[in-house]
N, C-alpha and C positions, 0 to 999 in steps of 0.2 A: 434246114433246107427246105426251099418254099416247096408243093406239091407239084409234080406235074401239069395237073388240071387247075392249079390256080389262076394261072396266065391267060387260059381262055375264056373260063367264069368269067375273073375280071373285065377282060375286055368286051366279053361280051354283053354284060349287064352294062358297062359304063357306055357304048353304044346304044341299046335298046333305052334306057336313061336320058341320053340327051335326043332321041327321038322321040318319044314319047311323053316330057316332062313340056318341052313347048308346044306340041299337040294339045295336051289336059287344058292345059291354063286357056289355048285360044277357045277349047267346047266349052270350059267352064265359064269363062268371063265373055264369050262372044257370039258364043250360038244356044245356049241352056234357057230355058224363058225363065223368069222369076217367079219362085213355087206361090202359088195362090194363098197361102195363111203365112209363112213367114216371111214372105220377099226375098230379095237380095242377101240377107244373111244368110239364105237355108245352104248358098254356094259353101260356103264353110266345110258342110256337111263332106265333101271330097275329101279336103284336107284330113281332117278329123277322122273319118273312119278308114281309108287310106293307108293313114300315119299309125292308127291303131292295130290294124291286121298287120304290116310292116314289123311294128314296134314285137308285136307278140311270134311273128317269126325270128326277127333277132334276139330274143328272150329265149327260143328253143332251140337256134343255135348256137349258145351259149351254153346252155345247157346239156348236147350233149358233145359239147366240146371238152364242158368240165367235168362230166364222165370218164370221157376219152384220156384224160389228162390224168386224173385219179386212177384211170387203170392202167397207163403204158408210160405216162410221163413224157409223153414226147416235148418241145418246145412250140412245134406248129399248134397244137393242142391249145396250151397255154396261151399263145398268142392269139389265138382265135377267139378262145374265150372272152378273154381280156375287149379285143377286138367288139363282139359283137354285144357283150356287155355296156361298151360308154354309146354303141349307134343303135342299141335299144332302150337306154338312156335317154338320149338325145329324142328320141322317135315319142318315149312316153311325155316327155316332156312337154313334146309338140301336141298331142293329144289333150293333154290338160289344158295345157293356153287354148287353142282351138276352142274347147269343151268350153272353159268360162268363158271366154266373148257369144258362144252360142246362146250358153244357156240364161248370159243376163239381155242379149238381146230378146228374147224370145221369152223368159222370165220373169227375167227383172232379180235375179240372184246369182251371183258367182259360184256358188258350192253349194250343195246340198248334203246331209250326210245319211244319205241313202246306198244302200249294200252296195251297187255298181260299180260308184262313186269313193267309196272307201274302201273297197277291193283294189281299187285301180292305183290310187291315191298309195297306198299299201305297196306295191309290185314297186312302184317310182321310188319309194322312200329305201327301198331295200338294194334297192340298185346305185343309188345315190352312195349309200353305204360301203355299195363294191367297187364304184369309181375313187372313195375316197380311201377305201383299202388298199387299191391300187396303188396310188399315189404315194398313200405315207405309210405303209404298213411295213414288213421287216422283208428285206428281199430271200432272205432264207427260207420263208413258210408260206410267202406271199402268194404265191403259183396255189396250190392245196387249198387257203385260206377262200381265196378267192371262188376259186372253183365250187367249195360246200356252200360259200353263198348263192351264187347264181343259181346252184340247182333249189337253194330254199327259195330265193325269189321264183325260179320257172312256176314252181309248185304253186303260186298265188292266181297264177292265168287261170287255171279251170277255176279258181274261185270266183271270180268277172266273171265267166259267162253263168254259173249254176247260180249267184248272189243273186238274180233278180227272181229267183222262187224264192228268197227267203222273206218277200213284202209281197200282201197286194198291190196287182198291179196299179191300183187306184191310188197306194201309195208312193207310186216311185214318179220320178222328177223326170228322172233320164227317157228319150223317147226311144221305140220298138221301131224304127223305119224299115230295116229291112223284113222285121220279122211279123212286121203286121203289114207289107209288102207298099210300102210309102213311096217308091218309086214308080209313078204311077203314067208319066211320060216318057215316051222312049227315050228322049235324048237325055233325061235324066237318067237313065241305067248306060247308057253308052260314056256319059261323063264320069261315072261312078267305075265303072270296068274299065277305060283308061287312064285314070287319076290313080287307081290302086296299082296295077303293072307298074305307070311311073315310077309311083313312090317305093314297090317291092323292087325293081332293079336297081332303083338306086340305093336300096337300104344295102343291095349285095354287093352291089358295087363297093359303097363304104369299108362295108365290114372287110371286103377280103383288102382292098387297100391299106386300110387300117392293120390288118395280119400282117400285110408283105413287113411292114413297118415295124412291126412289132417282133417279129422273125426276124429282119435285117437287126435288131437293137439287141435280143438277145444271142445270137452268132457275135457281133463284134463284142458284147459285151466277154464272153465264153473266151474268145481266141486272146483279147486282155488278160484273162486272168490268168490265162495257160502258158502265154510267154511272159 
């Protein structure tokens, strides 16, 4: 059964995303000036960081849904765990891809084995395994196994944040734009906030829409089995 709050939240998030995504694109490509050091390639920052924040949020939803499913066994929690894990993987892939483009343009390297990048790659790999398990695992045990795997994957999110402390800042390639107050132009901040809210809203809509499909699939499968 689909929870009562599901419909309202899904529609609201779709409405906000529909309004803010075009607005964010207009601000990023038509209003924001080129950054003095990186030039036009800096505009990928708004997609990269916003997707990272939304990815962490999706992983967090998967974590909570996984714990709830293990405790109570509700079909809706299993569907939410699956949906959030899939969307989290999508966003992690966007983060890695956009980060590689940015890194190659700025530092002439696609990837470097530093703590933040390695821990984020580990997060991505765990949720690749999560999606593969959902696709090819045994139906009788797939729900609890996937829930446990999503909980393990979620535990790597704090590692991504604290990993910057593992090496001196001079040894790290990844920029600390927000931490170092790098958004100096007011329009940079506006573009960052609008794009982040847009991506977050889009993430919520994707998770809820995918969860709805998952709940309906499980309900149909259960009714066929009963009949």
